[in-house]
MMTF fields as JSON, N, C-alpha, C and O atoms, coordinates in Angstrom:
{
  "mmtfVersion": "1.0.0",
  "mmtfProducer": "UNKNOWN",
  "numBonds": 347,
  "numAtoms": 348,
  "numGroups": 87,
  "numChains": 1,
  "numModels": 1,
  "chainsPerModel": [1],
  "groupsPerChain": [87],
  "chainIdList": ["A"],
  "bondAtomList": [4, 2, 8, 6, 12, 10, 16, 14, 20, 18, 24, 22, 28, 26, 32, 30, 36, 34, 40, 38, 44, 42, 48, 46, 52, 50, 56, 54, 60, 58, 64, 62, 68, 66, 72, 70, 76, 74, 80, 78, 84, 82, 88, 86, 92, 90, 96, 94, 100, 98, 104, 102, 108, 106, 112, 110, 116, 114, 120, 118, 124, 122, 128, 126, 132, 130, 136, 134, 140, 138, 144, 142, 148, 146, 152, 150, 156, 154, 160, 158, 164, 162, 168, 166, 172, 170, 176, 174, 180, 178, 184, 182, 188, 186, 192, 190, 196, 194, 200, 198, 204, 202, 208, 206, 212, 210, 216, 214, 220, 218, 224, 222, 228, 226, 232, 230, 236, 234, 240, 238, 244, 242, 248, 246, 252, 250, 256, 254, 260, 258, 264, 262, 268, 266, 272, 270, 276, 274, 280, 278, 284, 282, 288, 286, 292, 290, 296, 294, 300, 298, 304, 302, 308, 306, 312, 310, 316, 314, 320, 318, 324, 322, 328, 326, 332, 330, 336, 334, 340, 338, 344, 342],
  "bondOrderList": [1, 1, 1, 1, 1, 1, 1, 1, 1, 1, 1, 1, 1, 1, 1, 1, 1, 1, 1, 1, 1, 1, 1, 1, 1, 1, 1, 1, 1, 1, 1, 1, 1, 1, 1, 1, 1, 1, 1, 1, 1, 1, 1, 1, 1, 1, 1, 1, 1, 1, 1, 1, 1, 1, 1, 1, 1, 1, 1, 1, 1, 1, 1, 1, 1, 1, 1, 1, 1, 1, 1, 1, 1, 1, 1, 1, 1, 1, 1, 1, 1, 1, 1, 1, 1, 1],
  "groupList": [{"groupName": "UNK", "atomNameList": ["N", "CA", "C", "O"], "elementList": ["N", "C", "C", "O"], "formalChargeList": [0, 0, 0, 0], "bondAtomList": [1, 0, 2, 1, 3, 2], "bondOrderList": [1, 1, 2], "singleLetterCode": "X", "chemCompType": "L-PEPTIDE LINKING"}],
  "groupTypeList": [0, 0, 0, 0, 0, 0, 0, 0, 0, 0, 0, 0, 0, 0, 0, 0, 0, 0, 0, 0, 0, 0, 0, 0, 0, 0, 0, 0, 0, 0, 0, 0, 0, 0, 0, 0, 0, 0, 0, 0, 0, 0, 0, 0, 0, 0, 0, 0, 0, 0, 0, 0, 0, 0, 0, 0, 0, 0, 0, 0, 0, 0, 0, 0, 0, 0, 0, 0, 0, 0, 0, 0, 0, 0, 0, 0, 0, 0, 0, 0, 0, 0, 0, 0, 0, 0, 0],
  "groupIdList": [1, 2, 3, 4, 5, 6, 7, 8, 9, 10, 11, 12, 13, 14, 15, 16, 17, 18, 19, 20, 21, 22, 23, 24, 25, 26, 27, 28, 29, 30, 31, 32, 33, 34, 35, 36, 37, 38, 39, 40, 41, 42, 43, 44, 45, 46, 47, 48, 49, 50, 51, 52, 53, 54, 55, 56, 57, 58, 59, 60, 61, 62, 63, 64, 65, 66, 67, 68, 69, 70, 71, 72, 73, 74, 75, 76, 77, 78, 79, 80, 81, 82, 83, 84, 85, 86, 87],
  "secStructList": [7, 7, 7, 3, 3, 3, 3, 3, 7, 4, 4, 4, 6, 6, 7, 3, 3, 3, 3, 3, 7, 2, 2, 2, 2, 2, 2, 2, 2, 2, 2, 2, 2, 2, 2, 2, 2, 2, 2, 2, 2, 2, 2, 2, 6, 6, 7, 7, 7, 7, 2, 2, 2, 2, 2, 2, 2, 2, 2, 2, 2, 2, 6, 1, 1, 7, 2, 2, 2, 2, 2, 2, 2, 2, 2, 2, 2, 2, 2, 2, 2, 2, 2, 2, 2, 2, 7],
  "xCoordList": [31.827, 31.241, 30.266, 29.129, 30.62, 29.743, 30.545, 31.695, 29.916, 30.585, 31.676, 31.499, 32.77, 33.874, 34.43, 34.274, 35.085, 35.8, 37.235, 37.526, 38.117, 39.51, 39.734, 39.073, 40.652, 40.98, 42.36, 42.917, 42.914, 44.228, 44.098, 43.287, 44.888, 44.942, 46.254, 47.309, 46.187, 47.424, 48.125, 49.352, 47.376, 47.999, 48.805, 49.727, 48.469, 49.188, 50.288, 50.693, 50.771, 51.895, 51.64, 52.485, 50.454, 50.18, 49.727, 49.487, 49.602, 49.119, 47.659, 46.895, 47.268, 45.871, 45.148, 45.564, 44.062, 43.275, 41.846, 41.451, 41.088, 39.675, 38.866, 39.162, 37.842, 36.94, 35.516, 35.31, 34.546, 33.157, 32.712, 33.078, 31.937, 31.314, 30.034, 29.029, 30.06, 28.943, 27.645, 26.575, 27.708, 26.49, 25.857, 24.64, 26.668, 26.151, 25.587, 24.541, 26.277, 25.804, 24.518, 23.641, 24.381, 23.151, 21.996, 20.864, 22.255, 21.217, 20.779, 19.589, 21.738, 21.432, 20.594, 19.635, 20.953, 20.198, 18.763, 17.824, 18.595, 17.247, 16.435, 15.251, 17.067, 16.357, 16.014, 14.922, 16.938, 16.683, 15.5, 14.655, 15.434, 14.336, 13.012, 12.001, 13.012, 11.794, 11.315, 10.12, 12.249, 11.889, 11.346, 10.352, 11.98, 11.51, 10.105, 9.281, 9.832, 8.504, 7.459, 6.39, 7.767, 6.827, 6.603, 5.473, 7.674, 7.569, 6.721, 5.88, 6.937, 6.132, 4.661, 3.798, 4.376, 2.985, 2.285, 1.156, 2.972, 2.295, 2.187, 1.21, 3.179, 3.12, 2.039, 1.446, 1.77, 0.708, -0.659, -1.602, -0.759, -1.999, -2.031, -2.941, -1.027, -1.0, -0.434, -0.593, 0.219, 0.81, 2.317, 2.91, 2.92, 4.371, 4.919, 4.279, 6.095, 6.75, 7.245, 7.641, 7.218, 7.733, 9.252, 9.861, 9.852, 11.315, 11.764, 12.781, 11.003, 11.351, 11.284, 12.137, 10.284, 10.165, 11.323, 11.877, 11.685, 12.834, 14.117, 14.92, 14.307, 15.511, 15.49, 16.509, 14.316, 14.209, 14.435, 15.114, 13.871, 14.07, 15.523, 16.031, 16.183, 17.605, 18.419, 19.346, 18.079, 18.753, 18.511, 19.404, 17.306, 16.981, 17.817, 18.389, 17.885, 18.672, 20.126, 20.744, 20.675, 22.072, 22.285, 23.418, 21.197, 21.314, 21.455, 21.755, 21.242, 21.353, 20.161, 20.292, 19.005, 17.822, 17.235, 17.416, 16.533, 15.905, 14.468, 13.974, 13.806, 12.447, 11.475, 10.594, 11.619, 10.723, 10.843, 9.838, 12.058, 12.282, 11.721, 11.122, 11.908, 11.374, 9.853, 9.298, 9.189, 7.734, 7.298, 6.341, 7.99, 7.635, 7.749, 6.9, 8.779, 8.946, 7.812, 7.28, 7.449, 6.363, 5.052, 4.312, 4.756, 3.521, 3.505, 2.498, 4.613, 4.692, 4.511, 3.822, 5.115, 5.014, 3.57, 3.082, 2.895, 1.511, 0.559, -0.447, 0.859, 0.031, 0.104, -0.914, 1.3, 1.468, 0.705, 0.066, 0.762, 0.056, -1.439, -2.124, -1.955, -3.386, -3.827, -4.894, -3.001, -3.347, -3.363, -4.224, -2.416, -2.4, -3.652, -4.246, -4.04, -5.244, -6.504, -7.424, -6.546, -7.72, -7.782, -8.858, -6.608, -6.493, -6.823, -6.761],
  "yCoordList": [-39.775, -38.728, -37.904, -37.734, -37.403, -36.57, -35.832, -36.168, -34.814, -34.044, -33.2, -32.692, -33.058, -32.283, -31.375, -31.616, -30.323, -29.437, -29.364, -29.647, -28.987, -28.855, -27.452, -26.5, -27.343, -26.038, -26.076, -27.154, -24.918, -24.833, -24.911, -24.206, -25.758, -25.866, -25.228, -25.859, -23.976, -23.262, -23.875, -23.824, -24.449, -25.094, -26.308, -26.725, -26.871, -28.047, -27.619, -28.399, -26.391, -25.864, -25.903, -26.343, -25.433, -25.289, -26.543, -26.511, -27.645, -28.858, -28.689, -28.058, -29.249, -29.23, -30.364, -31.521, -30.016, -31.006, -30.972, -30.055, -31.97, -32.002, -31.58, -31.975, -30.774, -30.394, -30.406, -30.188, -30.654, -30.711, -29.387, -28.325, -29.442, -28.258, -28.037, -28.703, -27.116, -26.951, -26.599, -27.006, -25.86, -25.526, -26.781, -26.954, -27.653, -28.9, -29.786, -30.41, -29.842, -30.678, -30.141, -30.923, -28.82, -28.266, -28.463, -28.677, -28.396, -28.688, -30.131, -30.436, -31.015, -32.438, -32.667, -33.438, -32.003, -32.16, -31.663, -32.285, -30.558, -30.032, -31.002, -31.216, -31.588, -32.57, -33.817, -34.365, -34.274, -35.443, -35.167, -36.04, -33.957, -33.581, -33.573, -34.049, -33.039, -33.011, -34.428, -34.714, -35.309, -36.703, -37.389, -38.111, -37.174, -37.784, -37.31, -38.095, -36.039, -35.495, -36.125, -36.533, -36.201, -36.796, -38.275, -38.762, -38.976, -40.404, -40.598, -41.496, -39.769, -39.841, -39.597, -40.239, -38.67, -38.366, -39.554, -39.891, -40.191, -41.317, -42.517, -43.263, -42.71, -43.821, -43.592, -44.555, -42.343, -42.025, -42.408, -42.657, -42.453, -42.852, -44.343, -44.831, -45.064, -46.509, -46.947, -48.103, -46.046, -46.352, -46.52, -46.109, -47.12, -47.301, -46.977, -47.264, -46.384, -46.052, -47.324, -48.282, -47.319, -48.459, -48.406, -47.395, -49.509, -49.53, -48.48, -47.817, -48.329, -47.322, -45.918, -45.076, -45.676, -44.372, -44.134, -43.036, -45.16, -45.029, -44.708, -43.887, -45.352, -45.072, -43.628, -42.939, -43.181, -41.809, -40.785, -39.781, -41.028, -40.054, -40.031, -38.981, -41.171, -41.182, -40.393, -39.669, -40.529, -39.743, -38.251, -37.432, -37.905, -36.505, -36.006, -34.917, -36.791, -36.397, -36.169, -35.207, -37.042, -36.912, -35.713, -35.27, -35.183, -34.074, -34.532, -33.728, -35.821, -36.353, -35.959, -35.868, -35.726, -35.238, -34.084, -34.011, -33.182, -32.065, -32.425, -33.49, -31.536, -31.804, -32.002, -32.858, -31.23, -31.382, -32.768, -33.373, -33.268, -34.609, -35.668, -36.643, -35.488, -36.431, -36.529, -37.627, -35.389, -35.366, -35.977, -36.751, -35.638, -36.181, -37.704, -38.386, -38.231, -39.69, -40.332, -41.369, -39.714, -40.264, -40.253, -41.236, -39.161, -39.077, -40.134, -40.816, -40.28, -41.278, -42.688, -43.512, -42.957, -44.28, -44.578, -45.684, -43.619, -43.83, -43.872, -44.581, -43.134, -43.17, -44.562, -45.11, -45.129, -46.487, -47.501, -48.399, -47.372, -48.297, -48.197, -49.217, -46.983, -46.784, -47.351, -47.954, -47.155, -47.689, -49.211, -49.82, -49.831, -51.298, -51.813, -52.804, -51.15, -51.572, -51.393, -52.208, -50.34, -50.051, -50.923, -51.189, -51.36, -52.049, -53.459, -54.142],
  "zCoordList": [37.337, 38.143, 37.333, 37.774, 36.228, 35.422, 34.389, 34.105, 33.829, 32.805, 33.456, 34.563, 32.783, 33.32, 32.251, 31.054, 32.711, 31.8, 32.283, 33.445, 31.397, 31.815, 32.342, 31.928, 33.237, 33.797, 34.421, 34.632, 34.716, 35.341, 36.851, 37.451, 37.449, 38.897, 39.325, 39.264, 39.758, 40.091, 41.289, 41.376, 42.207, 43.363, 42.928, 43.629, 41.786, 41.282, 40.316, 39.454, 40.452, 39.662, 38.153, 37.373, 37.767, 36.343, 35.632, 34.425, 36.349, 35.683, 35.307, 36.038, 34.17, 33.773, 34.486, 34.422, 35.164, 35.884, 35.374, 34.654, 35.75, 35.406, 36.62, 37.748, 36.376, 37.461, 36.919, 35.725, 37.768, 37.305, 36.713, 37.216, 35.668, 35.089, 35.88, 35.631, 36.824, 37.757, 37.053, 37.507, 35.962, 35.229, 34.636, 34.71, 34.05, 33.486, 34.58, 34.405, 35.705, 36.812, 37.412, 37.78, 37.521, 38.082, 37.116, 37.55, 35.821, 34.825, 34.923, 34.847, 35.091, 35.236, 36.495, 36.473, 37.581, 38.826, 38.652, 39.151, 37.954, 37.706, 36.855, 37.113, 35.843, 34.997, 35.801, 35.653, 36.657, 37.509, 38.442, 38.643, 39.014, 39.896, 39.139, 39.655, 37.925, 37.116, 36.798, 36.867, 36.45, 36.147, 37.396, 37.319, 38.537, 39.777, 40.127, 40.596, 39.902, 40.17, 39.252, 39.707, 37.975, 37.01, 37.316, 37.272, 37.623, 37.956, 39.204, 39.254, 40.199, 41.419, 41.151, 41.75, 40.252, 39.913, 39.265, 39.622, 38.302, 37.64, 38.572, 38.509, 39.432, 40.38, 41.433, 41.919, 41.793, 42.743, 42.176, 42.927, 40.863, 40.203, 39.9, 39.23, 40.401, 40.203, 38.864, 38.473, 38.165, 36.863, 37.002, 38.0, 36.002, 36.006, 34.629, 33.617, 34.589, 33.324, 32.649, 33.313, 31.324, 30.566, 30.529, 30.876, 30.103, 29.949, 28.944, 29.145, 27.854, 26.837, 27.428, 27.145, 28.236, 28.89, 29.848, 29.901, 30.6, 31.509, 30.744, 31.188, 29.605, 28.788, 28.288, 28.31, 27.836, 27.329, 28.431, 28.215, 29.612, 30.681, 31.154, 31.548, 31.117, 31.489, 30.455, 30.82, 29.176, 28.134, 28.357, 28.139, 28.789, 29.093, 30.271, 30.213, 31.324, 32.502, 32.119, 32.574, 31.289, 30.851, 29.938, 29.747, 29.37, 28.431, 26.991, 26.109, 26.746, 25.385, 24.513, 23.293, 25.126, 24.413, 25.21, 26.426, 24.53, 25.23, 25.595, 25.226, 26.318, 26.801, 25.642, 25.72, 24.575, 23.427, 22.807, 22.435, 22.695, 22.135, 23.072, 22.618, 24.363, 25.343, 25.21, 25.175, 25.137, 25.006, 23.675, 23.634, 22.591, 21.272, 21.26, 20.684, 21.883, 21.945, 22.736, 22.341, 23.848, 24.676, 23.908, 23.935, 23.23, 22.44, 21.354, 21.167, 20.634, 19.566, 20.125, 19.524, 21.249, 21.859, 22.262, 22.032, 22.85, 23.278, 22.096, 22.135, 21.063, 19.849, 19.222, 18.799, 19.162, 18.609, 19.448, 18.9, 20.753, 21.637, 21.425, 21.352, 21.326, 21.111, 19.763, 19.654, 18.744, 17.413, 17.406, 16.771, 18.109, 18.187, 18.892, 18.468, 19.946, 20.689, 19.854, 19.929, 19.068, 18.248, 16.997, 16.46, 16.545, 15.263, 15.31, 14.288]
}
């Protein structure tokens, strides 16, 4: 389902249960929305994300990397592509 935190469920007579961490889930939803918007923009121009880009954006959505790291990876990837074409 997603990230969870532990908490007390008093209705379950003090048993510890898992429940979604709503802050983490809402952050994930916001990141997913941002990725969908960016993907839609590039696809509207007839472009498509690479497999590496898809992996990086999924890591961003999960919260494994932050936006700065996502952008740095994209820049590095495109710089390498440009250098190969020029070289």
